[in-house]
Residue frames as qw, qx, qy, qz and C-alpha x, y, z in Angstrom:
[[0.806, 0.403, 0.422, 0.102, 59.38, 73.55, 27.51],
 [0.488, -0.164, 0.389, 0.764, 62.13, 74.23, 24.91],
 [0.237, 0.588, 0.012, -0.773, 61.41, 77.35, 22.85],
 [0.198, 0.267, -0.729, -0.599, 61.81, 75.54, 19.51],
 [0.035, -0.241, -0.970, -0.018, 59.37, 72.88, 20.56],
 [0.152, 0.586, 0.505, -0.615, 56.84, 75.43, 21.64],
 [0.211, 0.514, -0.303, -0.774, 57.22, 77.13, 18.31],
 [0.129, 0.079, -0.905, -0.398, 56.72, 73.90, 16.43],
 [0.057, 0.429, 0.863, -0.259, 53.50, 73.14, 18.33],
 [0.204, 0.635, 0.197, -0.719, 52.09, 76.60, 17.61],
 [0.200, 0.420, -0.566, -0.681, 52.95, 76.31, 13.97],
 [0.040, -0.108, -0.977, -0.180, 51.42, 72.84, 13.68],
 [0.138, 0.560, 0.690, -0.437, 48.16, 74.09, 15.28],
 [0.210, 0.613, -0.074, -0.758, 48.10, 77.05, 12.93],
 [0.131, 0.249, -0.788, -0.548, 48.64, 74.84, 9.88],
 [0.019, 0.294, 0.955, -0.024, 45.84, 72.49, 10.92],
 [0.180, 0.648, 0.464, -0.576, 43.46, 75.43, 11.45],
 [0.180, 0.538, -0.361, -0.740, 44.44, 76.89, 8.10],
 [0.206, 0.154, -0.861, -0.438, 43.97, 73.63, 6.18],
 [0.726, -0.151, 0.121, -0.659, 40.97, 72.57, 8.34],
 [0.797, 0.108, -0.595, -0.019, 42.63, 69.14, 8.72],
 [0.450, -0.633, 0.450, -0.440, 42.57, 68.00, 12.34],
 [0.054, -0.274, 0.952, -0.125, 43.55, 64.82, 14.20],
 [0.427, -0.260, -0.825, -0.264, 41.32, 61.77, 14.34],
 [0.516, -0.600, -0.085, -0.605, 38.39, 62.32, 16.77],
 [0.095, -0.381, 0.768, -0.505, 39.13, 61.59, 20.45],
 [0.720, -0.031, 0.404, -0.563, 35.74, 59.91, 20.87],
 [0.851, 0.345, -0.334, -0.214, 36.53, 57.49, 18.04],
 [0.371, 0.440, -0.747, 0.332, 39.72, 56.45, 19.81],
 [0.363, -0.235, 0.632, -0.643, 37.87, 56.08, 23.13],
 [0.853, 0.114, 0.048, -0.506, 35.22, 53.87, 21.52],
 [0.734, 0.392, -0.555, 0.016, 37.92, 51.57, 20.18],
 [0.131, 0.380, -0.753, 0.521, 39.64, 51.33, 23.52],
 [0.590, -0.123, 0.455, -0.655, 36.34, 50.70, 25.36],
 [0.877, 0.231, -0.243, -0.344, 35.57, 47.94, 22.84],
 [0.552, 0.365, -0.706, 0.252, 38.90, 46.25, 23.71],
 [0.163, -0.298, 0.645, -0.685, 38.37, 46.81, 27.46],
 [0.725, 0.016, 0.282, -0.628, 34.95, 45.14, 27.14],
 [0.365, -0.141, 0.898, 0.202, 36.18, 42.35, 24.94],
 [0.577, 0.607, 0.394, -0.379, 33.62, 43.37, 22.32],
 [0.454, -0.131, 0.630, 0.616, 35.24, 42.20, 19.08],
 [0.304, 0.630, 0.646, 0.304, 32.21, 43.07, 16.92],
 [0.050, -0.967, -0.191, 0.159, 32.08, 46.65, 18.20],
 [0.421, -0.609, 0.373, 0.559, 35.80, 47.03, 17.72],
 [0.461, 0.164, 0.682, 0.543, 35.54, 45.99, 14.10],
 [0.160, 0.849, 0.484, 0.141, 32.78, 48.47, 13.54],
 [0.250, -0.898, 0.062, 0.358, 34.97, 51.24, 15.04],
 [0.530, -0.301, 0.528, 0.591, 37.86, 50.23, 12.79],
 [0.346, 0.403, 0.677, 0.510, 35.70, 50.66, 9.75],
 [0.007, 0.870, 0.380, -0.314, 34.24, 54.05, 10.79],
 [0.433, 0.522, 0.177, 0.713, 34.90, 57.04, 8.46],
 [0.311, -0.825, -0.295, 0.370, 35.74, 60.25, 10.19],
 [0.319, 0.902, -0.068, 0.281, 37.08, 63.72, 9.40],
 [0.370, -0.822, 0.431, -0.036, 40.68, 64.30, 10.30],
 [0.805, 0.383, -0.442, 0.103, 43.74, 62.10, 10.12],
 [0.856, -0.389, -0.175, 0.292, 46.25, 60.38, 12.33],
 [0.202, -0.939, 0.181, 0.209, 49.02, 62.57, 13.72],
 [0.671, 0.605, -0.337, 0.264, 52.53, 62.98, 12.33],
 [0.710, -0.683, 0.171, 0.005, 54.99, 61.48, 14.81],
 [0.670, -0.296, 0.438, 0.521, 58.08, 61.11, 12.59],
 [0.162, 0.661, -0.305, -0.666, 59.61, 62.89, 9.60],
 [0.150, 0.249, -0.848, -0.443, 60.04, 59.78, 7.44],
 [0.681, -0.059, -0.256, -0.684, 56.80, 58.09, 6.21],
 [0.741, -0.028, -0.670, -0.022, 57.58, 54.48, 7.11],
 [0.303, 0.040, -0.665, 0.681, 58.89, 55.46, 10.50],
 [0.361, -0.121, 0.144, -0.913, 55.75, 57.53, 11.09],
 [0.770, -0.101, -0.413, -0.475, 53.47, 54.54, 10.29],
 [0.651, -0.010, -0.704, 0.283, 55.45, 52.26, 12.60],
 [0.078, 0.077, -0.528, 0.842, 55.30, 54.74, 15.44],
 [0.562, -0.131, -0.028, -0.816, 51.54, 55.12, 15.04],
 [0.793, -0.053, -0.580, -0.176, 51.16, 51.31, 15.03],
 [0.466, 0.055, -0.684, 0.558, 53.23, 51.15, 18.24],
 [0.222, -0.126, 0.311, -0.916, 51.05, 53.76, 19.88],
 [0.735, -0.094, -0.303, -0.599, 47.94, 51.82, 18.86],
 [0.734, -0.019, -0.672, 0.100, 49.39, 48.61, 20.32],
 [0.240, 0.100, -0.599, 0.757, 50.43, 50.27, 23.55],
 [0.437, -0.114, 0.143, -0.881, 47.00, 51.85, 24.10],
 [0.799, -0.072, -0.445, -0.398, 45.24, 48.51, 23.22],
 [0.579, 0.047, -0.738, 0.344, 47.43, 46.66, 25.73],
 [0.029, -0.079, 0.521, -0.849, 46.51, 49.04, 28.56],
 [0.619, -0.077, -0.109, -0.774, 42.83, 48.73, 27.61],
 [0.772, -0.008, -0.620, -0.143, 43.11, 44.98, 27.76],
 [0.332, 0.063, -0.711, 0.616, 44.70, 45.12, 31.21],
 [0.333, -0.052, 0.279, -0.899, 41.77, 47.26, 32.38],
 [0.752, 0.015, -0.342, -0.563, 39.52, 44.59, 30.83],
 [0.835, -0.392, 0.262, -0.285, 41.00, 41.97, 33.08],
 [0.912, 0.271, -0.240, 0.191, 43.90, 40.19, 31.37],
 [0.754, -0.486, -0.020, 0.441, 47.16, 39.69, 33.18],
 [0.047, 0.944, -0.207, -0.253, 49.49, 42.70, 32.90],
 [0.424, -0.470, 0.699, 0.332, 52.41, 40.36, 32.21],
 [0.568, 0.347, 0.712, 0.222, 50.53, 38.71, 29.34],
 [0.301, 0.919, 0.245, -0.075, 49.50, 42.11, 27.89],
 [0.120, -0.864, 0.389, 0.296, 53.05, 43.50, 28.09],
 [0.533, -0.209, 0.756, 0.318, 54.47, 40.31, 26.51],
 [0.518, 0.623, 0.572, 0.124, 51.92, 40.46, 23.68],
 [0.152, 0.976, 0.027, -0.154, 52.69, 44.17, 23.12],
 [0.342, -0.670, 0.548, 0.365, 56.45, 43.57, 23.08],
 [0.533, 0.041, 0.772, 0.345, 56.17, 40.87, 20.43],
 [0.414, 0.784, 0.463, 0.022, 53.63, 42.83, 18.33],
 [0.010, -0.948, 0.166, 0.270, 55.93, 45.91, 18.39],
 [0.408, -0.451, 0.686, 0.401, 58.92, 43.82, 17.31],
 [0.535, 0.376, 0.722, 0.226, 56.87, 42.47, 14.41],
 [0.256, 0.935, 0.220, -0.107, 55.81, 45.97, 13.36],
 [0.202, -0.817, 0.388, 0.376, 59.48, 47.00, 13.34],
 [0.519, -0.122, 0.754, 0.384, 60.28, 44.24, 10.87],
 [0.510, 0.648, 0.566, 0.007, 57.72, 45.41, 8.32],
 [0.300, -0.181, 0.345, 0.871, 58.52, 47.47, 5.17],
 [0.046, -0.410, -0.656, -0.632, 55.01, 47.91, 3.70],
 [0.183, -0.121, 0.275, -0.936, 52.79, 50.66, 4.98],
 [0.698, -0.156, -0.299, -0.632, 49.53, 48.75, 4.24],
 [0.709, -0.102, -0.680, 0.157, 50.82, 45.65, 6.08],
 [0.191, 0.083, -0.532, 0.821, 51.68, 47.83, 9.12],
 [0.446, -0.123, 0.065, -0.884, 48.15, 49.33, 9.24],
 [0.785, -0.088, -0.488, -0.371, 46.55, 45.86, 8.81],
 [0.614, -0.037, -0.699, 0.364, 48.65, 44.29, 11.50],
 [0.053, -0.163, 0.429, -0.887, 47.90, 47.12, 13.96],
 [0.656, -0.145, -0.095, -0.735, 44.17, 46.39, 13.56],
 [0.802, -0.028, -0.592, -0.077, 44.75, 42.60, 13.91],
 [0.398, 0.055, -0.675, 0.619, 46.66, 43.14, 17.15],
 [0.349, -0.180, 0.233, -0.890, 43.89, 45.34, 18.53],
 [0.804, -0.087, -0.323, -0.492, 41.49, 42.46, 17.74],
 [0.677, 0.048, -0.694, 0.239, 43.78, 39.94, 19.47],
 [0.043, 0.139, -0.561, 0.815, 43.78, 42.07, 22.68],
 [0.602, -0.115, 0.010, -0.790, 39.96, 42.24, 22.52],
 [0.811, 0.001, -0.539, -0.228, 39.84, 38.49, 22.01],
 [0.441, 0.114, -0.731, 0.508, 42.01, 37.89, 25.08],
 [0.261, -0.110, 0.387, -0.877, 39.71, 40.13, 27.20],
 [0.736, -0.046, -0.247, -0.629, 36.69, 38.23, 25.86],
 [0.715, 0.029, -0.692, 0.093, 38.28, 34.90, 26.94],
 [0.191, 0.127, -0.634, 0.739, 39.08, 36.33, 30.39],
 [0.418, -0.087, 0.200, -0.882, 35.51, 37.44, 30.85],
 [0.688, -0.081, -0.618, -0.372, 34.12, 34.00, 30.11],
 [0.571, -0.257, -0.687, 0.369, 35.03, 33.13, 33.69],
 [0.168, -0.785, -0.102, -0.587, 33.11, 35.93, 35.56],
 [0.721, -0.692, 0.011, -0.043, 33.99, 34.61, 38.97],
 [0.588, 0.489, -0.453, 0.458, 37.62, 35.32, 40.01],
 [0.714, -0.670, -0.154, 0.132, 39.47, 35.26, 43.26],
 [0.002, -0.941, 0.334, -0.048, 42.31, 37.51, 44.35],
 [0.591, -0.520, 0.612, 0.074, 44.49, 34.66, 45.60],
 [0.804, 0.285, 0.496, 0.163, 43.94, 32.54, 42.52],
 [0.471, 0.868, 0.050, 0.150, 44.69, 35.46, 40.18],
 [0.197, -0.869, 0.454, 0.002, 47.85, 36.33, 42.15],
 [0.707, -0.268, 0.641, 0.130, 49.01, 32.69, 41.93],
 [0.742, 0.543, 0.372, 0.128, 48.27, 32.52, 38.20],
 [0.255, 0.950, -0.161, 0.080, 50.30, 35.69, 37.58],
 [0.413, -0.691, 0.591, 0.053, 53.24, 34.24, 39.49],
 [0.780, 0.062, 0.610, 0.127, 53.00, 30.98, 37.63],
 [0.598, 0.776, 0.184, 0.080, 52.92, 32.81, 34.33],
 [0.070, 0.931, -0.353, 0.056, 56.08, 34.77, 35.14],
 [0.278, -0.581, 0.762, -0.067, 58.02, 31.77, 36.46],
 [0.914, 0.159, 0.034, -0.371, 56.58, 28.96, 34.36],
 [0.678, 0.484, -0.549, 0.069, 59.88, 27.43, 33.19],
 [0.438, 0.149, -0.758, 0.459, 61.01, 26.72, 36.81],
 [0.483, -0.525, 0.000, -0.701, 57.92, 27.31, 38.95],
 [0.254, 0.054, -0.876, 0.408, 58.03, 25.89, 42.48],
 [0.429, -0.585, -0.617, -0.305, 54.67, 25.04, 44.11],
 [0.523, -0.520, -0.463, 0.492, 55.94, 26.14, 47.48],
 [0.213, -0.124, 0.059, 0.967, 56.91, 29.54, 46.14],
 [0.233, -0.428, -0.537, -0.688, 53.43, 29.89, 44.74],
 [0.510, -0.642, -0.567, 0.076, 52.01, 29.37, 48.27],
 [0.461, -0.394, -0.207, 0.768, 54.43, 31.87, 49.68],
 [0.094, 0.143, 0.311, 0.935, 53.60, 34.42, 47.00],
 [0.366, -0.547, -0.549, -0.515, 49.84, 34.21, 47.82],
 [0.102, -0.376, 0.520, -0.760, 50.42, 34.25, 51.52],
 [0.817, -0.175, 0.156, -0.528, 47.91, 31.39, 52.22],
 [0.523, -0.301, 0.798, -0.004, 48.47, 27.68, 52.96],
 [0.082, 0.211, -0.832, -0.507, 48.67, 25.13, 50.14],
 [0.104, 0.353, 0.928, -0.064, 45.46, 23.29, 51.04],
 [0.219, 0.703, 0.393, -0.550, 43.33, 26.43, 50.97],
 [0.167, 0.571, -0.416, -0.687, 44.85, 27.59, 47.69],
 [0.029, -0.014, 0.947, 0.319, 44.22, 24.15, 46.18],
 [0.184, 0.541, 0.778, -0.260, 40.54, 24.36, 47.22],
 [0.213, 0.729, 0.057, -0.648, 40.28, 27.80, 45.62],
 [0.078, 0.370, -0.722, -0.580, 41.84, 26.49, 42.36],
 [0.106, 0.242, 0.959, 0.099, 39.35, 23.62, 42.35],
 [0.206, 0.678, 0.555, -0.436, 36.52, 26.08, 42.79],
 [0.220, 0.804, -0.036, -0.551, 37.59, 28.74, 40.28],
 [0.201, 0.583, -0.654, -0.439, 39.72, 26.81, 37.77],
 [0.926, 0.116, -0.046, -0.357, 38.30, 23.33, 38.10],
 [0.856, 0.239, -0.375, 0.262, 41.74, 21.75, 38.82],
 [0.704, -0.592, -0.078, 0.385, 44.51, 21.64, 41.38],
 [0.065, -0.899, 0.298, 0.314, 47.46, 24.08, 41.34],
 [0.459, -0.326, 0.742, 0.363, 49.72, 21.26, 40.05],
 [0.533, 0.462, 0.686, 0.179, 47.28, 20.46, 37.25],
 [0.214, 0.952, 0.143, -0.167, 47.01, 24.15, 36.35],
 [0.216, -0.757, 0.499, 0.362, 50.79, 24.44, 36.12],
 [0.526, -0.009, 0.791, 0.313, 51.00, 21.32, 33.93],
 [0.459, 0.718, 0.520, 0.059, 48.32, 22.65, 31.59],
 [0.092, 0.966, -0.085, -0.227, 50.10, 26.04, 31.30],
 [0.396, -0.533, 0.649, 0.371, 53.43, 24.28, 30.63],
 [0.530, 0.261, 0.762, 0.265, 51.88, 22.27, 27.83],
 [0.320, 0.893, 0.304, -0.088, 50.28, 25.39, 26.38],
 [0.051, -0.883, 0.358, 0.298, 53.69, 27.04, 26.25],
 [0.521, -0.220, 0.764, 0.310, 55.29, 23.85, 24.89],
 [0.566, 0.568, 0.590, 0.098, 52.79, 23.90, 22.00],
 [0.197, 0.969, -0.004, -0.152, 53.80, 27.45, 21.16],
 [0.287, -0.688, 0.601, 0.287, 57.49, 26.58, 21.27],
 [0.602, 0.088, 0.764, 0.215, 56.91, 23.47, 19.09],
 [0.475, 0.744, 0.469, 0.044, 54.98, 25.50, 16.57],
 [0.202, 0.977, 0.024, 0.059, 56.86, 28.74, 16.43],
 [0.239, -0.812, 0.526, 0.086, 60.52, 27.93, 17.39],
 [0.711, 0.446, -0.542, -0.031, 63.30, 25.61, 16.23],
 [0.336, -0.528, 0.691, -0.362, 64.09, 24.28, 19.75],
 [0.430, 0.078, -0.890, -0.130, 64.48, 20.57, 19.95],
 [0.688, -0.503, -0.372, -0.368, 61.89, 18.65, 21.98],
 [0.725, -0.226, -0.446, 0.473, 64.60, 17.71, 24.54],
 [0.254, 0.163, -0.171, 0.938, 65.44, 21.42, 25.00],
 [0.420, -0.446, -0.212, -0.761, 61.80, 22.36, 25.49],
 [0.798, -0.378, -0.470, -0.006, 61.40, 19.57, 27.98],
 [0.610, -0.125, -0.374, 0.687, 64.42, 20.80, 29.94],
 [0.026, 0.323, 0.003, 0.946, 63.40, 24.50, 29.69],
 [0.582, -0.456, -0.175, -0.650, 59.98, 23.73, 31.24],
 [0.212, -0.462, 0.724, -0.467, 61.66, 21.65, 33.99],
 [0.935, -0.059, -0.115, -0.330, 60.20, 18.27, 33.22],
 [0.695, -0.532, 0.483, 0.034, 62.11, 15.50, 34.93],
 [0.385, -0.202, 0.747, 0.502, 62.93, 13.90, 31.53],
 [0.290, 0.172, -0.491, -0.803, 61.70, 13.84, 27.93],
 [0.244, -0.230, -0.929, -0.153, 59.58, 10.75, 28.57],
 [0.057, -0.514, -0.644, 0.564, 57.70, 12.52, 31.35],
 [0.152, 0.413, -0.115, -0.890, 57.21, 15.56, 29.06],
 [0.251, 0.041, -0.766, -0.591, 55.90, 13.38, 26.27],
 [0.197, -0.372, -0.898, 0.124, 53.49, 11.60, 28.59],
 [0.031, 0.570, 0.414, -0.709, 52.04, 14.93, 29.97],
 [0.169, 0.329, -0.356, -0.858, 51.87, 16.41, 26.45],
 [0.241, -0.116, -0.868, -0.417, 49.96, 13.45, 25.10],
 [0.101, -0.450, -0.807, 0.368, 47.61, 13.47, 28.04],
 [0.094, 0.569, 0.221, -0.786, 46.69, 17.12, 27.31],
 [0.301, 0.516, -0.342, -0.725, 46.69, 17.06, 23.47],
 [0.896, 0.229, 0.320, -0.206, 46.21, 13.44, 22.40],
 [0.736, 0.623, -0.186, 0.186, 49.48, 13.72, 20.42],
 [0.761, -0.319, -0.025, 0.565, 53.17, 13.35, 21.18],
 [0.093, -0.799, 0.103, 0.585, 55.30, 16.53, 20.81],
 [0.254, -0.225, 0.695, 0.633, 56.77, 15.16, 17.65],
 [0.199, 0.508, 0.802, 0.244, 53.34, 14.46, 16.15],
 [0.000, -0.868, -0.365, 0.336, 52.13, 17.90, 17.14],
 [0.151, -0.640, 0.345, 0.670, 55.11, 19.69, 15.50],
 [0.266, 0.062, 0.816, 0.510, 54.64, 17.55, 12.40],
 [0.150, 0.691, 0.707, 0.014, 50.94, 18.53, 12.21],
 [0.051, -0.860, -0.086, 0.500, 51.79, 22.23, 12.55],
 [0.238, -0.406, 0.587, 0.659, 54.33, 21.93, 9.75],
 [0.247, 0.346, 0.835, 0.349, 51.75, 20.31, 7.44],
 [0.092, 0.827, 0.516, -0.202, 49.28, 23.15, 8.10],
 [0.079, -0.824, 0.131, 0.546, 51.78, 25.86, 7.09],
 [0.397, -0.144, 0.693, 0.584, 52.87, 24.17, 3.86]]
């Protein structure tokens, strides 16, 4: 270890001992992470409100940068706890990436702290949803993970190859554990992503249809209405009204 770094660590420890101000308790951090891993939103919120001696560490010289770095650490730890709790690693990493980008855009220290807690809660919420289906199957989960990563151009035959089992058997497993066929599951996931793109992006409906590999916009509209009861245009309009 570099000599200057060693010296800094020793000095920091000495300062903390002199002032009797230490880091936040390790057991408090572990309780929060276990709450996320368990999908226990109520317990997590209790942990967030706990008062304790000590303070969060100093990880940057400038105040705003320090708060952002701490929020990034909180999000990263929460994402790993959520993975241990059963959510897809790809989903957890994507959530963390987006949350960190949002933190980087912030300029207010209070907003940063509030968002870090909200993102912890969202990870716990995702675990809670994942645990609602206690029965899982290795092949189904492997297929779902592949579908999630390749949703925009997913090929059913590649899904079969990825799991290493034949299509008929995989379809029976999906019917048992997901209540639908593989094709139906893919369609539902595509519509779920389409809803997010319609609500949070400026992409045209035609572009979303093409991105998700629907044969044409008419087919996309038909599938979307079947899942949501609305056309893509109607859905986007309803989202716009809610945010006004």
